PAZAPA-4460 file (N, C-alpha, C; in steps of 0.05 Angstrom, whole numbers, plus 32768, in hexadecimal, padded with zeros to 4 digits):
% residues 167
    n_x    n_y    n_z   ca_x   ca_y   ca_z    c_x    c_y    c_z   seq   type   mol
   811E   7E44   7EB6   8111   7E53   7ECE   8107   7E72   7EC4     1      M     A
   8118   7E82   7EB7   8111   7E97   7EB2   80F3   7E9A   7E9E     2      H     A
   80F3   7E7E   7E8A   80DD   7E85   7E79   80C5   7E7C   7E8A     3      E     A
   80C0   7E72   7EA3   80AA   7E6E   7EB6   80A9   7E87   7EC6     4      I     A
   80BF   7E90   7ED9   80AD   7EA4   7EEE   80C4   7EBA   7EE0     5      I     A
   80D2   7EC0   7ECD   80D7   7EDD   7EBF   80F6   7EE4   7ED3     6      G     A
   80FA   7EFC   7EC8   8118   7F04   7ED5   811E   7F04   7EF5     7      D     A
   811C   7EEF   7F01   8123   7EED   7F1D   8140   7EFF   7F22     8      Y     A
   8153   7EFC   7F10   8166   7F0D   7F19   816B   7F2B   7F1D     9      D     A
   815D   7F34   7F04   814D   7F52   7F0F   8143   7F5B   7F2A    10      S     A
   812F   7F46   7F2E   8125   7F50   7F46   8131   7F45   7F59    11      V     A
   8147   7F32   7F5D   815D   7F31   7F76   816A   7F48   7F78    12      V     A
   817A   7F4C   7F61   8186   7F68   7F64   8179   7F7D   7F69    13      A     A
   815F   7F87   7F62   814D   7F98   7F6E   8152   7F9B   7F95    14      N     A
   814B   7F7E   7F98   813E   7F76   7FB5   8164   7F81   7FCA    15      I     A
   8173   7F73   7FB6   818F   7F76   7FC5   8193   7F98   7FC7    16      N     A
   818D   7FA2   7FB6   8195   7FC5   7FB3   8181   7FCC   7FCC    17      R     A
   8168   7FC6   7FCD   8155   7FD7   7FE1   815D   7FCB   7FF8    18      G     A
   8166   7FB3   8001   816E   7FAF   801A   8187   7FBD   801D    19      L     A
   819A   7FC7   8007   81B0   7FD1   8012   81AC   7FEC   8019    20      T     A
   8198   7FF9   800B   8190   8015   8010   817F   8018   802D    21      A     A
   8173   8004   8033   8167   7FFD   804D   817C   8002   8061    22      A     A
   8191   7FF2   805D   81AB   7FF3   8079   81A9   7FD5   807E    23      G     A
   8199   7FC4   8071   8197   7FA4   8076   81AF   7F94   8067    24      I     A
   81C2   7F8F   8073   81DC   7F7D   8064   81D3   7F61   8065    25      A     A
   81E1   7F5A   804C   81D9   7F37   8047   81DA   7F28   8061    26      M     A
   81F5   7F2D   8068   81F9   7F1A   807F   81EF   7F1C   809B    27      G     A
   81DC   7F2F   809C   81C2   7F28   80AD   81B3   7F19   80A5    28      E     A
   81AD   7F0E   808E   819C   7EFC   8086   81A4   7EDE   8080    29      L     A
   8198   7ECA   808B   81A6   7EB3   808B   819E   7EA6   806D    30      A     A
   8189   7EAB   805C   818B   7EA2   8042   816D   7EB3   8036    31      L     A
   8170   7EBA   801C   8156   7EBE   8015   814A   7EA4   8006    32      L     A
   8130   7EA2   8012   8120   7E83   8020   8117   7E80   8002    33      D     A
   8105   7E97   7FFC   80F4   7E8E   7FE3   80E9   7EAB   7FDB    34      H     A
   80E6   7EA6   7FB9   80DA   7EC0   7FAD   80BA   7EB6   7FA9    35      L     A
   80A7   7EC6   7FAA   8091   7ECA   7FA4   8086   7ECC   7F8B    36      C     A
   807C   7EBC   7F7A   8067   7EBB   7F62   8051   7EC2   7F66    37      Y     A
   8043   7EDD   7F63   8029   7EE3   7F62   8015   7EDA   7F49    38      R     A
   8007   7ED1   7F4C   7FF8   7ECC   7F33   7FD8   7EDE   7F30    39      T     A
   7FCF   7EE6   7F17   7FB5   7EF7   7F19   7F9B   7EEB   7F17    40      E     A
   7F9A   7ECF   7F1B   7F81   7EC5   7F1B   7F84   7EAB   7F24    41      S     A
   7F71   7E97   7F27   7F71   7E7F   7F3B   7F76   7E6E   7F1F    42      L     A
   7F71   7E79   7F07   7F74   7E5F   7EF2   7F95   7E63   7EEA    43      E     A
   7F9E   7E77   7EE7   7FB7   7E7C   7EE7   7FCA   7E72   7EFD    44      R     A
   7FC3   7E72   7F15   7FCB   7E63   7F31   7FD3   7E49   7F27    45      Y     A
   7FB9   7E3B   7F1D   7FC0   7E1D   7F14   7FD3   7E16   7F03    46      H     A
   7FD1   7E28   7EE7   7FE7   7E26   7ED5   7FF9   7E29   7EE0    47      E     A
   8003   7E38   7EF5   8020   7E45   7EFB   802A   7E2B   7F0A    48      I     A
   8019   7E21   7F18   801E   7E03   7F2C   8024   7DF7   7F22    49      V     A
   8016   7DF1   7F0D   8021   7DDA   7EF8   803A   7DDF   7EED    50      E     A
   8044   7DF4   7EDD   8060   7DFC   7ED1   8071   7DFC   7EE4    51      Q     A
   8070   7E01   7F00   8086   7DFA   7F12   8089   7DE5   7F19    52      F     A
   8078   7DD2   7F16   807C   7DB7   7F24   8097   7DAD   7F0E    53      S     A
   809B   7DB6   7EF7   80B2   7DAF   7EEC   80CD   7DB4   7EF6    54      T     A
   80CA   7DCB   7F0B   80E0   7DD9   7F16   80E7   7DCC   7F30    55      L     A
   80CD   7DB8   7F3B   80D9   7DB1   7F57   80C9   7DA0   7F62    56      G     A
   80C0   7D9E   7F7D   80A9   7D8B   7F8A   809C   7DA2   7F9D    57      K     A
   8080   7D9B   7F98   8067   7DAD   7FA4   8067   7DA6   7FC2    58      N     A
   807A   7DB1   7FD8   807C   7DAB   7FF4   8065   7DB0   8001    59      I     A
   804E   7DBF   7FF8   8037   7DC2   800B   8028   7DDA   7FFA    60      G     A
   800E   7DD5   8000   7FFC   7DE7   7FF7   7FE6   7DEC   8006    61      E     A
   7FEC   7E06   8010   7FD5   7E11   802E   7FC7   7E24   8016    62      H     A
   7FAA   7E31   8033   7FA3   7E4D   8027   7FA7   7E5F   8040    63      E     A
   7FB2   7E6C   8031   7FB8   7E89   8042   7FAA   7EA5   8039    64      V     A
   7F9F   7EAC   804F   7F91   7EC2   804D   7F7C   7EC1   802E    65      Q     A
   7F6F   7EA9   8031   7F56   7EA0   801D   7F61   7E9C   8004    66      G     A
   7F77   7E93   7FFD   7F7F   7E91   7FE7   7F9B   7E7B   7FE4    67      R     A
   7F9E   7E66   7FD1   7FAB   7E54   7FD6   7FC6   7E59   7FD0    68      P     A
   7FDA   7E56   7FE2   7FFC   7E55   7FDB   800B   7E3A   7FDB    69      I     A
   8013   7E33   7FC7   802C   7E1C   7FC2   8043   7E2A   7FCA    70      V     A
   8056   7E11   7FD7   8070   7E1C   7FDF   8080   7DFD   7FC6    71      V     A
   808E   7E0A   7FB8   809D   7DF4   7FA5   80BC   7DEE   7FB3    72      V     A
   80C8   7DDB   7FB0   80E4   7DDC   7FBC   80F3   7DD3   7FA4    73      A     A
   8101   7DE8   7F99   810C   7DE5   7F82   8126   7DD0   7F79    74      L     A
   811E   7DBF   7F64   8137   7DAE   7F5C   8155   7DBA   7F5A    75      D     A
   814D   7DD2   7F4E   816E   7DE3   7F4D   8165   7DFA   7F5C    76      E     A
   816F   7E05   7F73   816C   7E18   7F7B   8175   7E32   7F70    77      P     A
   8165   7E4B   7F68   8170   7E5F   7F56   8185   7E6A   7F6C    78      I     A
   8198   7E6E   7F5A   81B4   7E7E   7F5D   81AF   7E9D   7F52    79      Q     A
   81B2   7EAB   7F6C   81A8   7ECC   7F62   81B5   7EDE   7F73    80      S     A
   81BC   7EEF   7F6A   81CC   7F05   7F7A   81DC   7EFF   7F97    81      G     A
   81E7   7EED   7F97   81F2   7EE4   7FAA   81E4   7ECF   7FB9    82      G     A
   81CB   7EC4   7FB9   81BC   7EBA   7FC3   81B2   7EA1   7FBC    83      W     A
   81B3   7E88   7FC9   81A9   7E6F   7FB6   8189   7E6D   7FC5    84      T     A
   817A   7E6F   7FB5   8157   7E70   7FC1   8152   7E53   7FBB    85      I     A
   814A   7E3E   7FCD   8141   7E27   7FCC   8123   7E24   7FCA    86      P     A
   8111   7E3A   7FC6   80F7   7E35   7FC9   80E7   7E4D   7FB9    87      F     A
   80D3   7E46   7FAA   80C1   7E54   7F9D   80A8   7E53   7FAB    88      L     A
   8099   7E6A   7FAF   8078   7E68   7FBB   806E   7E79   7FA0    89      E     A
   8053   7E6B   7F9E   8041   7E6E   7F8F   8023   7E73   7F96    90      I     A
   801E   7E99   7F92   8001   7E98   7FA6   7FF2   7EA6   7F8C    91      A     A
   7FD6   7E96   7F93   7FC5   7EA1   7F7F   7FBC   7EC1   7F92    92      A     A
   7FA9   7ECE   7F83   7FA1   7EE5   7F89   7F8F   7EEA   7F9F    93      P     A
   7F98   7EFB   7FB7   7F7E   7F00   7FC4   7F69   7F09   7FC2    94      K     A
   7F50   7F04   7FC6   7F39   7F0A   7FBF   7F40   7F2B   7FBE    95      A     A
   7F39   7F45   7FB3   7F39   7F64   7FAF   7F4F   7F6C   7FB4    96      G     A
   7F67   7F59   7FB0   7F7D   7F65   7FB3   7F9A   7F61   7F98    97      S     A
   7F8C   7F6B   7F81   7F9D   7F5F   7F6A   7FBB   7F67   7F69    98      P     A
   7FC7   7F57   7F59   7FE0   7F5A   7F59   7FF0   7F4D   7F35    99      Y     A
   7FFE   7F5D   7F31   7FFF   7F58   7F15   8014   7F3C   7F19   100      P     A
   8010   7F29   7EFF   801D   7F12   7F02   8039   7F13   7F03   101      E     A
   8052   7F05   7F16   8068   7F0B   7F11   8070   7EFB   7F33   102      G     A
   808A   7F06   7F36   809C   7F04   7F4C   8092   7F22   7F5B   103      L     A
   808D   7F1A   7F73   807E   7F2E   7F84   8093   7F38   7F9B   104      E     A
   809A   7F1F   7FAC   80AA   7F24   7FC1   80C0   7F18   7FC6   105      H     A
   80D3   7F15   7FDB   80E4   7F06   7FE1   80E3   7F02   7FFC   106      A     A
   80EA   7EE7   8009   80E7   7EE6   8029   8102   7EDD   8031   107      E     A
   810B   7EE9   8047   8124   7EDE   8055   8122   7ED4   8078   108      F     A
   8136   7EC0   807B   813C   7EBB   8090   8154   7ECD   8099   109      V     A
   8149   7EDA   80B3   815C   7EE8   80C3   8170   7ED6   80D4   110      T     A
   8181   7EE6   80D6   819E   7ED4   80E9   8192   7ED7   810B   111      I     A
   818D   7EEF   810D   8180   7F01   8128   8162   7EF6   812D   112      K     A
   815A   7EFA   8144   8136   7EF2   814E   812F   7F13   813B   113      L     A
   8117   7F0A   8130   810A   7F1C   8128   810A   7F31   8133   114      L     A
   8102   7F34   814D   80FE   7F50   8165   811D   7F5F   8165   115      D     A
   812E   7F4C   8164   814B   7F58   8166   8156   7F63   8149   116      D     A
   8148   7F58   8135   8150   7F65   811E   813B   7F7B   8114   117      F     A
   8129   7F82   8118   8114   7F90   811B   8127   7FB0   812C   118      A     A
   812C   7FA3   8146   8134   7FBC   8156   8158   7FBF   8149   119      A     A
   8167   7FB8   813C   817C   7FBE   8130   8174   7FD2   8116   120      Q     A
   8158   7FCF   810C   8152   7FDC   80EE   813E   7FED   80FC   121      H     A
   8135   7FF8   8116   8123   800E   811D   811D   8022   810E   122      A     A
   812F   8030   80F8   8128   8044   80EF   8113   803B   80D9   123      E     A
   8119   8020   80CA   8104   8016   80B6   80E7   800D   80C2   124      L     A
   80D2   8012   80AD   80B3   8010   80AB   80AD   7FF9   80B0   125      N     A
   80B8   7FE6   80B8   80A9   7FC1   80BB   808B   7FC5   80BA   126      F     A
   807E   7FB3   80AF   805E   7FAF   80B4   8067   7F97   80C4   127      I     A
   805F   7F97   80D9   8054   7F89   80EF   803E   7F71   80F5   128      R     A
   802F   7F76   80DF   8011   7F69   80DE   8012   7F4C   80E7   129      D     A
   8028   7F3E   80DC   8027   7F22   80E1   8042   7F18   80F7   130      A     A
   804C   7F29   8109   805C   7F25   811F   804C   7F15   8134   131      M     A
   8034   7F12   8130   801E   7EFD   8142   8022   7EDE   8140   132      D     A
   8027   7ED7   8128   8023   7EBE   811D   8031   7EAC   8132   133      R     A
   8027   7E94   8132   802D   7E82   8143   8046   7E73   8139   134      T     A
   8046   7E6E   811E   805F   7E65   8110   8066   7E75   80FC   135      I     A
   8080   7E75   8100   808F   7E89   80EE   8083   7EA7   80EF   136      N     A
   8086   7EB9   8101   807C   7ED7   80FE   808C   7EE5   80E8   137      P     A
   8083   7EFB   80DF   8090   7F09   80C9   8095   7F29   80C6   138      E     A
   80AA   7F2C   80C2   80A9   7F4F   80BD   80A7   7F55   80A1   139      L     A
   8098   7F6B   809A   8094   7F6D   8082   80A5   7F8C   807B   140      K     A
   80B0   7F8C   8065   80BC   7FA9   8062   80B8   7FAC   8043   141      Y     A
   80AB   7FC2   803B   80A8   7FCC   801B   80AE   7FE9   801B   142      R     A
   80C1   7FF1   800F   80CB   8004   800F   80DF   8009   7FF3   143      E     A
   80E4   801F   7FE7   80F5   801F   7FD3   80F0   800A   7FBF   144      D     A
   80DE   8007   7FB2   80D4   7FF1   7F98   80D8   7FCE   7FA5   145      G     A
   80DB   7FCE   7FBB   80D9   7FAF   7FC3   80CD   7FAE   7FD4   146      I     A
   80C1   7F8C   7FD2   80AC   7F83   7FEE   80BD   7F6C   7FF5   147      S     A
   80CA   7F67   8011   80D2   7F54   801D   80C5   7F4B   8035   148      V     A
   80CC   7F34   8044   80C1   7F2E   805A   80D7   7F1B   8067   149      K     A
   80D9   7F1F   8082   80EC   7F17   808F   80E5   7EFA   80A4   150      F     A
   80F2   7EE5   80AA   80E6   7ECE   80BC   80FB   7EC6   80C7   151      H     A
   80F7   7EB2   80DC   810E   7EA8   80E7   810D   7E8B   80DD   152      Q     A
   80F8   7E80   80D2   80FD   7E68   80C7   80F3   7E66   80AA   153      L     A
   8105   7E52   809A   80FF   7E51   8081   80E1   7E42   8072   154      S     A
   80DC   7E48   805D   80BF   7E40   805B   80C0   7E21   805B   155      I     A
   80D8   7E16   8053   80D1   7DF9   804D   80D0   7DE9   806E   156      G     A
   80E0   7DF9   807F   80D4   7DF7   809B   80B8   7DF9   80A8   157      S     A
   80AD   7E0A   809C   809A   7E19   80A2   8084   7E00   8098   158      V     A
   8084   7DF4   807C   8072   7DDF   8071   8075   7DC9   8084   159      V     A
   808D   7DBF   808F   808B   7DA6   809E   807D   7DAB   80B9   160      K     A
   8084   7DBE   80C5   8078   7DCB   80DC   8053   7DC8   80E2   161      I     A
   8053   7DCF   80CA   802F   7DD5   80C6   802A   7DBD   80BC   162      E     A
   8036   7DAD   80AE   802D   7D8F   80A8   802C   7D81   80C8   163      E     A
   803A   7D7F   80D2   8039   7D72   80EB   8027   7D7B   8103   164      K     A
   801D   7D96   8102   800C   7DA1   8111   7FEE   7D9D   80FF   165      L     A
   7FF0   7D91   80E4   7FDB   7D98   80D9   7FC9   7DB1   80D1   166      A     A
   7FDD   7DC1   80D7   7FCE   7DE2   80CF   7FBF   7DE2   80B0   167      V     A
***
């Protein structure tokens, strides 16, 4: 797995450190749902999707903000930093928003409702631009060298809901 996605142990350790520094305890989070791997080009996206197919099952590919994103349910979940991570997300680049290729962020499912979780951490600068989503609103937090998102549902559940609704 490291050969394909890189040093996820260091990424998860850095995220755990950043969450602790922010005052967010692991016990407030039901799971580290997935890690997101961003690619630098559409061609590279297709290559990585093919490589990831050896690690699990593609459970859904959707266009999000004008670019494709695929979700892979891992045959063997990643064990890292006290978490069992069942999914990987592969994202093609957004037009005009380049990122270096590699693991970019992690997404967590909260135990509390998002509004309650945000209120408990009112001192944090959450980005709330996706709180109005119909399916699985999210809070984003980018500080102290980490990029994380918080949700109520796992990405596997969201993919199933979107399939049923034909979104």
